[in-house]
C-alpha positions, 0 to 999 in steps of 0.5 A: 717274647714273654717272660715265660717264654724267655724263661723257657729259652733260658732252660733249654740253652742251659740244658743244650749246653751240658749236653752239646759239651758232653758230646763235643768233647767226649762223643758220648757217656757211653765212651766216657765211662767205657773199659770197666769190666760189667761185674753183674749178671745180665738178669740182674742188670736194671740200670747201665753202667754209664746211667750209673756213672752219669749219675754220679757225675752229674751229682758233682757237676751240680754240686749235690751234697750227698747221695740222698740228693740224687733221689731229691733232685735228679729222679724226677720227670725231666731227668728221666725223659733224657735217661730213658731216650739215652739209656733206656732206663730211669735215673738211678737212685743214689743207693743203686750207684753206690752198690754198683761202685762197690763192685767194680775194679779199682784198677779199672775206674782209677783210669777213667779220668786219665782215658778223659784227658788223653782224649782231649790231647789227641784231638789237641784240645790241650796242645796250646798249653805245652811249655815250648810246645813240647812238655805238658805240665803235670803238677804232683801233690797230696791232699786229705779226704775224710777223717774219723775219731774212730778207726774207718778200715783197715788202711785208715792213717792215723796221727796224733793231735794232743791228746786225741788220735785220728784216722784219716784218708790221703790221696796223691794227685797228678793234674795237668794244668791246662788254660782251661783247668786242672786235669786228673791223670792219675791218683795214688791213695796213700793208706796202710796195708793193715792195721798193725804196719809198724811204718805207715804209708806217706806222700813220699812212698805213694810218689814212687807208685804215682811215678809207675802210673804216670809212665804206664799212661803216657809212655811217650809224652814228654812231661815237665812235673812241677813239685813242692819242696818235699819232692826236692830230693835225690831219688825223686830226680833219679825216677824223673830222669829214668824216665825222661821227664822234665821236672821243677821242684821248689828249692827251700832254705835248708832243704838241699845246703850244699846246692844252694851254698853253690848256687849263690856263690856262682851267681855273683860270678855270672851276672849274665845269667840273669834277666829282668822282664817288666810288664806295663799292663800288669805292673809285675817286674820279674828279675830272673837269675839261673845256673845250669850245670850244678853237680849235686850227689844225693844220700844214695851217692847218685850224682846228678847235674841240675839247674836252678832257677830263681825268680824275684817278682815285684808288683804293686810294692810287693815282693814274692820269691821263688827258687826251683831246682830244674833239669832244663838247660836254662837260657835267656831265652827259656827262662822266663817261660820255664818259671811262668809256664812251669814252675809258677803254675804249680799253685793251680793245684792247690786251687782246684783241691780247694775247689773240690772241697769248698766251693761245692764238689765236697771232696770231703764227704764220704759217698760210700761207706766201702773203702773201695766204693768211695775211691770209685766216687772219687774218680768220678768227681775228677771226670765231673770237675773236667767237664765242669771246666770245659763248660765253663769255657764254652763260647755258647755260654758267653754268647748265650749269657754275656752277663757273667755268674758270680761263681761255677756253684751258682751256675751249676745250680742254675743248670740244674733247675734247667734240667728240672723244668725244662719243656721241650727236647726238641728244643733242646736239640735244636739248640744244641745242634745234636739232633744226629747224635743219639742223645735226645734223638726222637726220630 
């Protein structure tokens, strides 16, 4: 096989990998972006809803930095060929995508990534990640989006840094943690109702709204929420108890002094509540200690019974210490799984934020000047990140390209090149095994 033929084959495999993954997990773009009301009059529709959403998703998936790069990298003959086969239109411009997003109902678009995750759960792709084969782990935390030196809109938060006032936007996220990646299931924007509010919105207030979203979207699903120390407080515990959720919140020194004192006093009296686990391969040694049924009365005089789980880890001479307040009954049999499949995984949410900000997704870029349109872009980013994880885990990627790529950003840049330079739709269909599907169906 010549070098040119080898390069063509590589392009076909890359394109097939993306299209096959999309259909394997989500049936079609029409399914993935369904449930959104069409605000446009039929006589004015040039690009279909799935075409517009998919274009924004590809922008994020291929790590493009702005809407302008949609026009530069996606609006070419090869992409148009795929879009014509599937959507009966050419690739929309970046401005057409933004104009459409500004028309949409946020309450509908906010559910898109959660619907994708629920579909993965329904098909049991995420079942192996449950704690005790029962509880899906959902991490909750917030992150900044974009900031301005002048007020951007009436919903901006503001803070003083020295002599300067910074206006910024912030989001509180709930992501389901799996072996594959971190999947967004609920997002609440922390924002002021107007610029004249006496007291600004904050992450704690936003959590109450987030909890309502989660309960509405997962009314019967068994959930374990994992938080940082900000959420180690009675009102949060009360919400979790009301909704029958399990929780794990980091217990920082001094955050709930009475609980800490009681735990340390009881610990010395019950040495049986301690186990040591070691792994010869990794060299990790963990000493896990706990106490159950510790009474706690919060500031609103609500009474709780909580457990405290303490984990001291040693690896290569370095010690790391975690302590959580939980509402599990801890035993010698379950303490290790609670610590390592529950509380220890909270860092994965912070890593997801870092990936979206610094590894090509460009989270902190404002893709629309309209505040509501910018939120729709945010929701589509979450879907693109889910698909990115799924593609990176595909067996065919490892079979076809056994040499690992230096980063996911490099991988998807190569896939973008393949989409722009493939030579045959029929060859892609053969590699993807999707001839029976509507996408690229040339019959």
